[in-house]
C-alpha positions in Angstrom: -23.5 14.7 -4.8 -21.6 15.2 -1.2 -23.6 18.8 1.0 -20.1 19.5 2.7 -20.5 21.5 6.0 -19.5 24.9 5.8 -16.5 26.2 7.0 -16.7 26.8 10.6 -14.4 28.4 13.9 -12.0 26.9 14.7 -11.7 24.4 11.6 -8.2 24.1 9.6 -8.3 26.3 6.3 -6.3 26.7 3.3 -6.4 30.0 1.3 -5.7 30.4 -2.0 -4.8 34.9 -2.3 -4.9 36.4 -5.9 -1.6 36.9 -5.3 -1.4 33.1 -5.2 0.5 32.4 -2.3 -1.6 29.8 -0.5 -2.4 30.0 3.6 -2.8 27.9 6.5 -4.4 28.9 9.4 -7.1 28.4 12.0 -10.6 30.5 10.8 -11.4 32.6 13.5 -14.8 34.1 11.5 -16.2 34.0 8.2 -18.1 37.9 8.2 -19.4 39.0 5.3 -16.3 40.2 3.8 -13.5 38.8 5.4 -12.0 36.1 6.9 -9.8 36.6 10.0 -7.8 34.5 10.3 -5.0 32.8 13.2 -1.5 31.7 13.5 -0.6 31.5 9.7 1.0 29.8 7.6 2.5 30.0 4.2 3.5 27.0 2.1 5.8 27.5 -0.4 9.2 25.2 -2.0 11.5 24.4 0.6 15.2 21.7 -1.0 12.9 18.6 -0.3 10.3 19.6 -1.4 7.2 21.5 -0.1 7.0 23.3 3.6 4.9 25.3 5.3 6.5 29.2 7.2 5.5 31.9 7.7 3.7 34.2 6.2 4.0 37.4 7.9 7.6 37.9 9.4 7.0 40.6 11.9 3.2 40.2 13.7 2.7 37.4 16.5 1.1 33.9 15.6 -1.6 34.6 18.2 -2.9 37.9 15.2 -6.0 38.2 14.8 -5.7 38.9 10.4 -8.4 39.8 7.9 -8.4 39.1 4.7 -10.7 40.2 2.4 -13.1 38.6 0.5 -11.7 40.4 -2.5 -8.4 39.1 -2.5 -9.4 35.6 -1.9 -8.7 32.6 -4.9 -10.6 29.8 -3.1 -10.9 29.3 1.2 -11.3 25.6 1.9 -10.6 23.0 4.9 -7.9 21.8 5.1 -6.8 18.0 3.8 -6.2 16.1 7.8 -2.8 15.2 7.0 -1.9 19.2 6.3 -4.2 19.8 9.1 -2.1 17.4 11.4 1.8 18.8 10.7 -0.3 22.7 10.4 -0.5 21.8 14.7 1.6 19.9 15.1 3.9 23.7 14.1 1.4 25.8 15.2 0.6 23.7 18.6 3.2 23.4 21.9 1.4 20.7 22.8 2.7 17.5 20.1 1.1 14.7 18.7 1.0 11.3 18.0 
């Protein structure tokens, strides 16, 4: 059995919430009752496949958002390829 290290601030995580939304974000903090995230993007279907778009259109991308853990189906580290795409979409630096 593999033992996975716990999530830590700075990790890129995927959060599935009870509404069915899948959010990819940077983890800021894990609290007893909530996950605090920043730069959330939602996974969405596009004409060419899956894509990333704003999770909330009217907030600053750097806003720290608390997600109540009672509304979370799961929170897990995002796979490396998707995390690289996420970082490319949320960073002013370009990855190679």
